[in-house]
py3Dmol code that shows the C-alpha trace and the ligand (Angstrom):
import py3Dmol

protein = """\
ATOM      1  CA  MET A   1     105.758 -75.691-108.705  1.00  0.00           C
ATOM      2  CA  PRO A   2     105.161 -73.458-105.652  1.00  0.00           C
ATOM      3  CA  GLU A   3     101.596 -73.536-104.758  1.00  0.00           C
ATOM      4  CA  LEU A   4      99.425 -71.480-102.339  1.00  0.00           C
ATOM      5  CA  PRO A   5     101.456 -72.329 -99.178  1.00  0.00           C
ATOM      6  CA  GLU A   6     104.775 -71.554-100.725  1.00  0.00           C
ATOM      7  CA  VAL A   7     103.744 -68.363-102.329  1.00  0.00           C
ATOM      8  CA  GLU A   8     102.108 -67.314 -99.107  1.00  0.00           C
ATOM      9  CA  LEU A   9     105.331 -67.945 -97.337  1.00  0.00           C
ATOM     10  CA  LEU A  10     107.152 -65.885 -99.939  1.00  0.00           C
ATOM     11  CA  LYS A  11     104.684 -62.999 -99.312  1.00  0.00           C
ATOM     12  CA  ARG A  12     105.086 -63.122 -95.595  1.00  0.00           C
ATOM     13  CA  GLY A  13     108.931 -63.218 -95.954  1.00  0.00           C
ATOM     14  CA  LEU A  14     108.897 -60.279 -98.225  1.00  0.00           C
ATOM     15  CA  THR A  15     106.476 -58.469 -95.842  1.00  0.00           C
ATOM     16  CA  LYS A  16     108.977 -59.036 -92.980  1.00  0.00           C
ATOM     17  CA  TYR A  17     112.150 -58.374 -94.761  1.00  0.00           C
ATOM     18  CA  VAL A  18     111.551 -55.731 -97.589  1.00  0.00           C
ATOM     19  CA  CYS A  19     108.361 -53.839 -96.672  1.00  0.00           C
ATOM     20  CA  GLY A  20     109.212 -50.285 -95.791  1.00  0.00           C
ATOM     21  CA  GLN A  21     112.464 -50.498 -97.816  1.00  0.00           C
ATOM     22  CA  THR A  22     113.048 -47.965-100.649  1.00  0.00           C
ATOM     23  CA  ILE A  23     114.511 -49.298-103.926  1.00  0.00           C
ATOM     24  CA  SER A  24     117.700 -47.520-104.838  1.00  0.00           C
ATOM     25  CA  SER A  25     118.614 -49.386-108.038  1.00  0.00           C
ATOM     26  CA  LEU A  26     117.563 -52.240-110.081  1.00  0.00           C
ATOM     27  CA  VAL A  27     119.651 -54.588-112.336  1.00  0.00           C
ATOM     28  CA  VAL A  28     117.906 -56.630-114.909  1.00  0.00           C
ATOM     29  CA  LYS A  29     120.154 -59.298-116.290  1.00  0.00           C
ATOM     30  CA  THR A  30     117.674 -61.222-118.322  1.00  0.00           C
ATOM     31  CA  PRO A  31     115.372 -58.692-119.959  1.00  0.00           C
ATOM     32  CA  ARG A  32     113.039 -61.305-121.389  1.00  0.00           C
ATOM     33  CA  LEU A  33     111.689 -62.162-117.863  1.00  0.00           C
ATOM     34  CA  VAL A  34     110.703 -58.542-117.211  1.00  0.00           C
ATOM     35  CA  VAL A  35     107.764 -56.713-118.727  1.00  0.00           C
ATOM     36  CA  GLY A  36     107.086 -52.960-118.435  1.00  0.00           C
ATOM     37  CA  GLU A  37     108.837 -49.865-117.182  1.00  0.00           C
ATOM     38  CA  PHE A  38     111.046 -51.366-114.492  1.00  0.00           C
ATOM     39  CA  ARG A  39     112.892 -48.044-113.874  1.00  0.00           C
ATOM     40  CA  GLN A  40     109.570 -46.792-112.390  1.00  0.00           C
ATOM     41  CA  ALA A  41     110.360 -48.721-109.460  1.00  0.00           C
ATOM     42  CA  ILE A  42     113.478 -46.947-108.568  1.00  0.00           C
ATOM     43  CA  GLY A  43     112.923 -44.555-105.606  1.00  0.00           C
ATOM     44  CA  GLY A  44     109.701 -46.290-104.675  1.00  0.00           C
ATOM     45  CA  THR A  45     109.188 -47.639-101.011  1.00  0.00           C
ATOM     46  CA  ILE A  46     107.556 -51.102-100.822  1.00  0.00           C
ATOM     47  CA  VAL A  47     104.219 -50.519 -98.880  1.00  0.00           C
ATOM     48  CA  GLN A  48     102.702 -53.878 -99.117  1.00  0.00           C
ATOM     49  CA  VAL A  49     102.882 -57.375-100.549  1.00  0.00           C
ATOM     50  CA  ARG A  50      99.662 -59.119-101.757  1.00  0.00           C
ATOM     51  CA  ARG A  51      99.106 -62.548-103.122  1.00  0.00           C
ATOM     52  CA  PHE A  52      96.685 -63.464-105.836  1.00  0.00           C
ATOM     53  CA  GLY A  53      96.514 -67.354-106.120  1.00  0.00           C
ATOM     54  CA  LYS A  54     100.254 -68.125-107.000  1.00  0.00           C
ATOM     55  CA  MET A  55     101.111 -64.524-108.067  1.00  0.00           C
ATOM     56  CA  LEU A  56     102.537 -61.726-105.886  1.00  0.00           C
ATOM     57  CA  SER A  57     102.022 -58.057-106.122  1.00  0.00           C
ATOM     58  CA  VAL A  58     104.760 -55.857-104.521  1.00  0.00           C
ATOM     59  CA  ASP A  59     103.187 -52.353-104.128  1.00  0.00           C
ATOM     60  CA  LEU A  60     105.212 -49.233-104.039  1.00  0.00           C
ATOM     61  CA  SER A  61     104.547 -45.823-102.551  1.00  0.00           C
ATOM     62  CA  ASN A  62     104.863 -44.087-106.006  1.00  0.00           C
ATOM     63  CA  GLY A  63     101.785 -45.863-107.483  1.00  0.00           C
ATOM     64  CA  TRP A  64     103.501 -48.632-109.118  1.00  0.00           C
ATOM     65  CA  SER A  65     103.626 -52.254-108.604  1.00  0.00           C
ATOM     66  CA  ILE A  66     105.668 -55.333-109.378  1.00  0.00           C
ATOM     67  CA  ALA A  67     103.658 -58.436-110.280  1.00  0.00           C
ATOM     68  CA  ILE A  68     105.738 -61.492-109.867  1.00  0.00           C
ATOM     69  CA  HIS A  69     105.076 -65.042-110.744  1.00  0.00           C
ATOM     70  CA  VAL A  70     107.712 -67.548-109.781  1.00  0.00           C
ATOM     71  CA  LYS A  71     106.355 -70.335-111.930  1.00  0.00           C
ATOM     72  CA  MET A  72     108.463 -73.574-111.722  1.00  0.00           C
ATOM     73  CA  THR A  73     111.743 -72.588-110.378  1.00  0.00           C
ATOM     74  CA  GLY A  74     111.739 -68.829-109.454  1.00  0.00           C
ATOM     75  CA  ARG A  75     113.031 -67.846-106.109  1.00  0.00           C
ATOM     76  CA  LEU A  76     112.982 -64.363-104.295  1.00  0.00           C
ATOM     77  CA  ILE A  77     115.898 -64.371-101.859  1.00  0.00           C
ATOM     78  CA  TYR A  78     116.626 -61.477 -99.430  1.00  0.00           C
ATOM     79  CA  ARG A  79     120.234 -60.788 -98.218  1.00  0.00           C
ATOM     80  CA  GLY A  80     120.943 -57.994 -95.832  1.00  0.00           C
ATOM     81  CA  GLU A  81     120.881 -56.549 -92.366  1.00  0.00           C
ATOM     82  CA  LYS A  82     117.928 -58.389 -91.186  1.00  0.00           C
ATOM     83  CA  GLN A  83     119.077 -61.930 -92.124  1.00  0.00           C
ATOM     84  CA  PRO A  84     119.300 -64.110 -88.981  1.00  0.00           C
ATOM     85  CA  THR A  85     123.001 -64.859 -88.100  1.00  0.00           C
ATOM     86  CA  ARG A  86     122.389 -68.580 -87.899  1.00  0.00           C
ATOM     87  CA  LEU A  87     122.082 -68.465 -91.718  1.00  0.00           C
ATOM     88  CA  SER A  88     125.764 -67.577 -92.208  1.00  0.00           C
ATOM     89  CA  VAL A  89     126.527 -71.291 -91.276  1.00  0.00           C
ATOM     90  CA  ASN A  90     123.845 -72.940 -93.384  1.00  0.00           C
ATOM     91  CA  PRO A  91     125.571 -74.878 -96.209  1.00  0.00           C
ATOM     92  CA  ASP A  92     122.373 -75.107 -98.222  1.00  0.00           C
ATOM     93  CA  LEU A  93     122.345 -71.453 -99.021  1.00  0.00           C
ATOM     94  CA  GLU A  94     123.515 -70.370-102.589  1.00  0.00           C
ATOM     95  CA  ASP A  95     126.042 -67.693-103.173  1.00  0.00           C
ATOM     96  CA  LEU A  96     124.290 -64.674-104.622  1.00  0.00           C
ATOM     97  CA  PRO A  97     124.241 -63.305-107.226  1.00  0.00           C
ATOM     98  CA  ASN A  98     125.050 -66.273-109.429  1.00  0.00           C
ATOM     99  CA  ALA A  99     124.339 -67.633-113.006  1.00  0.00           C
ATOM    100  CA  HIS A 100     120.764 -68.008-112.200  1.00  0.00           C
ATOM    101  CA  THR A 101     120.157 -64.467-110.936  1.00  0.00           C
ATOM    102  CA  HIS A 102     118.103 -62.475-113.437  1.00  0.00           C
ATOM    103  CA  VAL A 103     116.983 -59.416-111.417  1.00  0.00           C
ATOM    104  CA  ILE A 104     118.752 -57.646-108.503  1.00  0.00           C
ATOM    105  CA  PHE A 105     116.896 -55.108-106.339  1.00  0.00           C
ATOM    106  CA  SER A 106     119.136 -52.995-104.108  1.00  0.00           C
ATOM    107  CA  PHE A 107     117.615 -51.025-101.315  1.00  0.00           C
ATOM    108  CA  ARG A 108     118.655 -47.751 -99.797  1.00  0.00           C
ATOM    109  CA  SER A 109     119.568 -49.654 -96.518  1.00  0.00           C
ATOM    110  CA  GLY A 110     122.106 -51.726 -98.558  1.00  0.00           C
ATOM    111  CA  ASP A 111     119.926 -54.824 -98.400  1.00  0.00           C
ATOM    112  CA  ARG A 112     119.248 -56.747-101.526  1.00  0.00           C
ATOM    113  CA  LEU A 113     116.593 -58.967-103.107  1.00  0.00           C
ATOM    114  CA  PHE A 114     117.634 -61.353-105.726  1.00  0.00           C
ATOM    115  CA  TYR A 115     115.314 -62.898-108.412  1.00  0.00           C
ATOM    116  CA  ASN A 116     116.815 -66.315-109.346  1.00  0.00           C
ATOM    117  CA  ASP A 117     115.181 -68.790-111.790  1.00  0.00           C
ATOM    118  CA  VAL A 118     116.905 -71.876-113.227  1.00  0.00           C
ATOM    119  CA  ARG A 119     114.200 -72.596-115.924  1.00  0.00           C
ATOM    120  CA  LYS A 120     113.319 -68.983-116.627  1.00  0.00           C
ATOM    121  CA  PHE A 121     109.392 -69.526-116.794  1.00  0.00           C
ATOM    122  CA  GLY A 122     108.761 -66.820-114.154  1.00  0.00           C
ATOM    123  CA  TRP A 123     108.044 -63.293-114.881  1.00  0.00           C
ATOM    124  CA  LEU A 124     108.141 -59.838-113.226  1.00  0.00           C
ATOM    125  CA  LYS A 125     105.731 -57.094-114.552  1.00  0.00           C
ATOM    126  CA  PHE A 126     106.047 -53.398-113.709  1.00  0.00           C
ATOM    127  CA  LEU A 127     102.804 -51.630-113.944  1.00  0.00           C
ATOM    128  CA  PRO A 128     100.585 -49.097-112.221  1.00  0.00           C
ATOM    129  CA  THR A 129      99.141 -50.566-108.899  1.00  0.00           C
ATOM    130  CA  SER A 130      95.682 -49.712-110.428  1.00  0.00           C
ATOM    131  CA  ALA A 131      96.320 -52.116-113.295  1.00  0.00           C
ATOM    132  CA  ILE A 132      96.982 -55.235-111.078  1.00  0.00           C
ATOM    133  CA  ALA A 133      93.329 -56.266-110.623  1.00  0.00           C
ATOM    134  CA  SER A 134      92.876 -56.267-114.573  1.00  0.00           C
ATOM    135  CA  LEU A 135      95.951 -58.322-115.302  1.00  0.00           C
ATOM    136  CA  PRO A 136      94.588 -61.326-117.126  1.00  0.00           C
ATOM    137  CA  PHE A 137      96.059 -63.739-114.536  1.00  0.00           C
ATOM    138  CA  VAL A 138      94.279 -61.976-111.715  1.00  0.00           C
ATOM    139  CA  ALA A 139      90.956 -61.317-113.432  1.00  0.00           C
ATOM    140  CA  LYS A 140      90.556 -65.027-114.310  1.00  0.00           C
ATOM    141  CA  LEU A 141      91.382 -66.306-110.948  1.00  0.00           C
ATOM    142  CA  GLY A 142      88.904 -68.401-109.060  1.00  0.00           C
ATOM    143  CA  PRO A 143      88.064 -67.962-105.316  1.00  0.00           C
ATOM    144  CA  GLU A 144      90.703 -68.966-102.908  1.00  0.00           C
ATOM    145  CA  PRO A 145      90.733 -71.364 -99.918  1.00  0.00           C
ATOM    146  CA  PHE A 146      90.965 -69.273 -96.634  1.00  0.00           C
ATOM    147  CA  ARG A 147      89.876 -66.213 -98.421  1.00  0.00           C
ATOM    148  CA  ASN A 148      86.893 -66.129-100.561  1.00  0.00           C
ATOM    149  CA  LEU A 149      86.026 -69.845-101.352  1.00  0.00           C
ATOM    150  CA  SER A 150      83.041 -70.481 -99.192  1.00  0.00           C
ATOM    151  CA  PHE A 151      81.800 -74.077 -98.730  1.00  0.00           C
ATOM    152  CA  GLU A 152      78.540 -73.196-100.582  1.00  0.00           C
ATOM    153  CA  GLN A 153      80.656 -71.948-103.561  1.00  0.00           C
ATOM    154  CA  PHE A 154      82.921 -75.072-103.337  1.00  0.00           C
ATOM    155  CA  VAL A 155      79.771 -77.289-103.606  1.00  0.00           C
ATOM    156  CA  ARG A 156      78.517 -75.534-106.714  1.00  0.00           C
ATOM    157  CA  LEU A 157      81.806 -76.278-108.502  1.00  0.00           C
ATOM    158  CA  PHE A 158      81.006 -79.953-108.637  1.00  0.00           C
ATOM    159  CA  GLY A 159      77.440 -80.014-109.881  1.00  0.00           C
ATOM    160  CA  LYS A 160      77.826 -80.230-113.700  1.00  0.00           C
ATOM    161  CA  ILE A 161      81.536 -81.034-114.167  1.00  0.00           C
ATOM    162  CA  SER A 162      82.331 -84.494-115.388  1.00  0.00           C
ATOM    163  CA  ARG A 163      86.010 -83.999-115.384  1.00  0.00           C
ATOM    164  CA  PRO A 164      88.101 -85.873-112.740  1.00  0.00           C
ATOM    165  CA  THR A 165      87.981 -84.290-109.349  1.00  0.00           C
ATOM    166  CA  LYS A 166      91.852 -83.682-109.248  1.00  0.00           C
ATOM    167  CA  THR A 167      91.764 -81.741-112.581  1.00  0.00           C
ATOM    168  CA  LEU A 168      88.999 -79.594-111.236  1.00  0.00           C
ATOM    169  CA  LEU A 169      90.898 -78.878-108.027  1.00  0.00           C
ATOM    170  CA  MET A 170      93.985 -77.657-110.002  1.00  0.00           C
ATOM    171  CA  ASP A 171      91.919 -75.402-112.367  1.00  0.00           C
ATOM    172  CA  GLN A 172      93.107 -71.973-111.221  1.00  0.00           C
ATOM    173  CA  GLU A 173      89.934 -70.431-112.699  1.00  0.00           C
ATOM    174  CA  ARG A 174      87.883 -72.440-110.252  1.00  0.00           C
ATOM    175  CA  VAL A 175      89.946 -72.781-107.168  1.00  0.00           C
ATOM    176  CA  ALA A 176      92.960 -70.612-106.881  1.00  0.00           C
ATOM    177  CA  GLY A 177      96.246 -71.785-105.430  1.00  0.00           C
ATOM    178  CA  VAL A 178      95.809 -75.526-105.326  1.00  0.00           C
ATOM    179  CA  GLY A 179      98.496 -77.297-107.538  1.00  0.00           C
ATOM    180  CA  ASN A 180      99.599 -80.800-108.014  1.00  0.00           C
ATOM    181  CA  ILE A 181     101.086 -81.694-104.733  1.00  0.00           C
ATOM    182  CA  TYR A 182      98.275 -80.413-102.549  1.00  0.00           C
ATOM    183  CA  ALA A 183      95.544 -81.783-104.871  1.00  0.00           C
ATOM    184  CA  ASN A 184      97.112 -85.296-104.558  1.00  0.00           C
ATOM    185  CA  GLU A 185      97.249 -84.871-100.656  1.00  0.00           C
ATOM    186  CA  ALA A 186      93.798 -83.360-100.307  1.00  0.00           C
ATOM    187  CA  LEU A 187      92.293 -86.197-102.338  1.00  0.00           C
ATOM    188  CA  PHE A 188      94.175 -88.800-100.102  1.00  0.00           C
ATOM    189  CA  CYS A 189      92.992 -87.126 -97.062  1.00  0.00           C
ATOM    190  CA  ALA A 190      89.435 -87.108 -98.222  1.00  0.00           C
ATOM    191  CA  ARG A 191      89.625 -90.803 -99.550  1.00  0.00           C
ATOM    192  CA  ILE A 192      88.555 -89.735-102.912  1.00  0.00           C
ATOM    193  CA  SER A 193      90.122 -91.257-106.080  1.00  0.00           C
ATOM    194  CA  PRO A 194      91.794 -88.458-108.343  1.00  0.00           C
ATOM    195  CA  LEU A 195      89.752 -90.076-111.132  1.00  0.00           C
ATOM    196  CA  ARG A 196      86.295 -89.750-109.547  1.00  0.00           C
ATOM    197  CA  LYS A 197      84.231 -87.500-111.880  1.00  0.00           C
ATOM    198  CA  ALA A 198      83.308 -84.328-110.100  1.00  0.00           C
ATOM    199  CA  ASN A 199      79.675 -84.616-110.647  1.00  0.00           C
ATOM    200  CA  THR A 200      79.540 -88.065-108.891  1.00  0.00           C
ATOM    201  CA  LEU A 201      80.791 -86.753-105.486  1.00  0.00           C
ATOM    202  CA  ARG A 202      78.305 -86.958-102.603  1.00  0.00           C
ATOM    203  CA  ASP A 203      77.723 -83.961-100.300  1.00  0.00           C
ATOM    204  CA  LYS A 204      79.462 -85.656 -97.553  1.00  0.00           C
ATOM    205  CA  GLU A 205      82.488 -86.295 -99.701  1.00  0.00           C
ATOM    206  CA  ILE A 206      82.545 -82.717-100.957  1.00  0.00           C
ATOM    207  CA  ASN A 207      82.423 -81.572 -97.410  1.00  0.00           C
ATOM    208  CA  THR A 208      85.301 -83.745 -96.377  1.00  0.00           C
ATOM    209  CA  LEU A 209      87.362 -82.709 -99.388  1.00  0.00           C
ATOM    210  CA  TYR A 210      86.772 -79.041 -98.627  1.00  0.00           C
ATOM    211  CA  GLU A 211      88.104 -79.571 -95.017  1.00  0.00           C
ATOM    212  CA  CYS A 212      91.045 -81.599 -96.352  1.00  0.00           C
ATOM    213  CA  ILE A 213      92.099 -78.889 -98.819  1.00  0.00           C
ATOM    214  CA  LEU A 214      92.202 -76.338 -95.861  1.00  0.00           C
ATOM    215  CA  LYS A 215      94.159 -78.962 -93.820  1.00  0.00           C
ATOM    216  CA  VAL A 216      96.869 -79.760 -96.402  1.00  0.00           C
ATOM    217  CA  LEU A 217      97.439 -76.208 -97.329  1.00  0.00           C
ATOM    218  CA  GLN A 218      97.725 -75.339 -93.716  1.00  0.00           C
ATOM    219  CA  ASP A 219     100.124 -78.349 -92.969  1.00  0.00           C
ATOM    220  CA  GLY A 220     102.136 -77.059 -96.013  1.00  0.00           C
ATOM    221  CA  MET A 221     102.604 -73.584 -94.426  1.00  0.00           C
ATOM    222  CA  ASN A 222     103.246 -75.066 -90.957  1.00  0.00           C
ATOM    223  CA  TYR A 223     106.099 -77.147 -92.435  1.00  0.00           C
ATOM    224  CA  GLY A 224     107.504 -74.114 -94.244  1.00  0.00           C
ATOM    225  CA  GLY A 225     106.376 -75.244 -97.710  1.00  0.00           C
ATOM    226  CA  SER A 226     107.315 -78.018 -99.963  1.00  0.00           C
ATOM    227  CA  SER A 227     110.824 -78.170-101.488  1.00  0.00           C
ATOM    228  CA  THR A 228     110.295 -81.256-103.683  1.00  0.00           C
ATOM    229  CA  ASP A 229     111.030 -79.052-106.597  1.00  0.00           C
ATOM    230  CA  SER A 230     112.952 -75.815-106.193  1.00  0.00           C
ATOM    231  CA  PHE A 231     111.160 -73.901-103.450  1.00  0.00           C
ATOM    232  CA  ARG A 232     113.138 -71.759-101.159  1.00  0.00           C
ATOM    233  CA  ASP A 233     111.786 -69.216 -98.661  1.00  0.00           C
ATOM    234  CA  VAL A 234     112.776 -65.522 -98.830  1.00  0.00           C
ATOM    235  CA  LEU A 235     115.988 -66.350 -96.711  1.00  0.00           C
ATOM    236  CA  GLY A 236     116.976 -69.086 -99.165  1.00  0.00           C
ATOM    237  CA  GLN A 237     116.100 -71.987 -96.869  1.00  0.00           C
ATOM    238  CA  LYS A 238     114.173 -75.180 -97.918  1.00  0.00           C
ATOM    239  CA  GLY A 239     110.816 -76.052 -96.612  1.00  0.00           C
ATOM    240  CA  ASN A 240     110.012 -79.320 -94.779  1.00  0.00           C
ATOM    241  CA  TYR A 241     106.591 -80.424 -96.097  1.00  0.00           C
ATOM    242  CA  GLN A 242     108.139 -82.984 -98.548  1.00  0.00           C
ATOM    243  CA  ASN A 243     109.077 -85.091 -95.400  1.00  0.00           C
ATOM    244  CA  HIS A 244     105.331 -85.230 -94.482  1.00  0.00           C
ATOM    245  CA  TYR A 245     103.679 -86.344 -97.687  1.00  0.00           C
ATOM    246  CA  LYS A 246     101.044 -89.044 -97.161  1.00  0.00           C
ATOM    247  CA  VAL A 247     100.682 -89.988-100.766  1.00  0.00           C
ATOM    248  CA  TYR A 248     102.634 -87.687-103.199  1.00  0.00           C
ATOM    249  CA  ASP A 249     105.877 -89.009-104.443  1.00  0.00           C
ATOM    250  CA  ARG A 250     105.255 -92.396-102.740  1.00  0.00           C
ATOM    251  CA  GLU A 251     104.791 -94.728-105.630  1.00  0.00           C
ATOM    252  CA  GLY A 252     105.050 -98.405-104.710  1.00  0.00           C
ATOM    253  CA  LYS A 253     105.115 -97.707-101.029  1.00  0.00           C
ATOM    254  CA  ARG A 254     102.669 -98.885 -98.466  1.00  0.00           C
ATOM    255  CA  CYS A 255      99.669 -96.681 -97.906  1.00  0.00           C
ATOM    256  CA  LYS A 256     100.129 -94.661 -94.765  1.00  0.00           C
ATOM    257  CA  ARG A 257      96.502 -94.840 -93.809  1.00  0.00           C
ATOM    258  CA  LYS A 258      96.258 -97.024 -90.713  1.00  0.00           C
ATOM    259  CA  GLY A 259      94.743-100.491 -91.316  1.00  0.00           C
ATOM    260  CA  CYS A 260      94.500 -99.826 -95.162  1.00  0.00           C
ATOM    261  CA  GLY A 261      97.528-102.094 -96.349  1.00  0.00           C
ATOM    262  CA  GLY A 262      97.124-100.781 -99.981  1.00  0.00           C
ATOM    263  CA  THR A 263     100.092 -99.703-102.178  1.00  0.00           C
ATOM    264  CA  VAL A 264     100.374 -96.186-103.595  1.00  0.00           C
ATOM    265  CA  LYS A 265     100.067 -96.130-107.384  1.00  0.00           C
ATOM    266  CA  LYS A 266     101.129 -93.513-109.897  1.00  0.00           C
ATOM    267  CA  MET A 267      99.657 -92.373-113.098  1.00  0.00           C
ATOM    268  CA  LYS A 268      99.546 -89.400-115.441  1.00  0.00           C
ATOM    269  CA  LEU A 269      96.343 -87.251-115.217  1.00  0.00           C
ATOM    270  CA  SER A 270      96.035 -84.079-117.333  1.00  0.00           C
ATOM    271  CA  GLY A 271      99.765 -84.409-117.807  1.00  0.00           C
ATOM    272  CA  ARG A 272     100.615 -84.419-114.169  1.00  0.00           C
ATOM    273  CA  GLY A 273     102.103 -87.123-111.849  1.00  0.00           C
ATOM    274  CA  THR A 274      99.167 -88.367-109.791  1.00  0.00           C
ATOM    275  CA  TYR A 275      99.498 -90.615-106.755  1.00  0.00           C
ATOM    276  CA  TRP A 276      96.736 -92.339-105.014  1.00  0.00           C
ATOM    277  CA  CYS A 277      95.889 -95.518-103.019  1.00  0.00           C
ATOM    278  CA  PRO A 278      93.335 -97.517-105.007  1.00  0.00           C
ATOM    279  CA  VAL A 279      92.305 -99.444-101.798  1.00  0.00           C
ATOM    280  CA  CYS A 280      91.187 -96.452 -99.615  1.00  0.00           C
ATOM    281  CA  GLN A 281      90.605 -93.756-102.288  1.00  0.00           C
ATOM    282  CA  ARG A 282      87.400 -94.350-104.112  1.00  0.00           C
TER     283      ARG A 282
END
"""
ligand_1 = """\
1
ZN
Zn 95.087 -96.716 -98.584
"""
view = py3Dmol.view(width=600, height=400)
view.addModel(protein, "pdb")
view.setStyle({"model": 0}, {"cartoon": {"style": "trace"}})
view.addModel(ligand_1, "xyz")
view.setStyle({"model": 1}, {"stick": {}})
view.zoomTo()
view.show()
């Protein structure tokens, strides 16, 4: 599932390619993914794109917004004038629209934006911009790394919680934007076992973990996001972070930490595939 880095990349891509564009028509092919008065978006100009954890808000000049959560397999793909010409020879790109296209935005310029989703868990909500902050998803969201999650706040999360540290990191109401892949990578970076009960971490470990969360999220963005699952950027291109995992998806392989010699193990924790090296992560 796309996490903070991937959704941030979508936000930047939308800002670059569709901000300032006026929606001239909208085709909804799968109504159950769409909530609200979608026709209100027609005639609106996109003035900004905001991100709330893993959700996007596309704000229009007419006081309406489109809240979008891509969930597992949603994609937002731009096609139009501003598309770099090198993409015309990229064999990875899908033809659009196709069987997985559920919503098509057409702009006055002739450009288009497609919402594709193979598993159809994502959603688009059309609502007044003033109502975005009170969407249950947004209202419950915890503080975010790089934004309002201070180190002091982060330390306080650990005090009384006896759940495994990994489960805590993935709780969107406590830390927004960190999902399974980045939680695995951050714990490896910090040499902390995913099973360690949060309230047993020492200050120094919490400090390292905080730095490691910022590091792996930044790495994810620098590599264009992770495309282990289905992530594509706004131009439809794969990210590259999956080629730089230190622990995720490496079951049975040698630990990448110099001098460790351990073997990466896999288990299910809170229902999610969890990878760790039992030798260097304690
Ligand atoms: Zn190791």
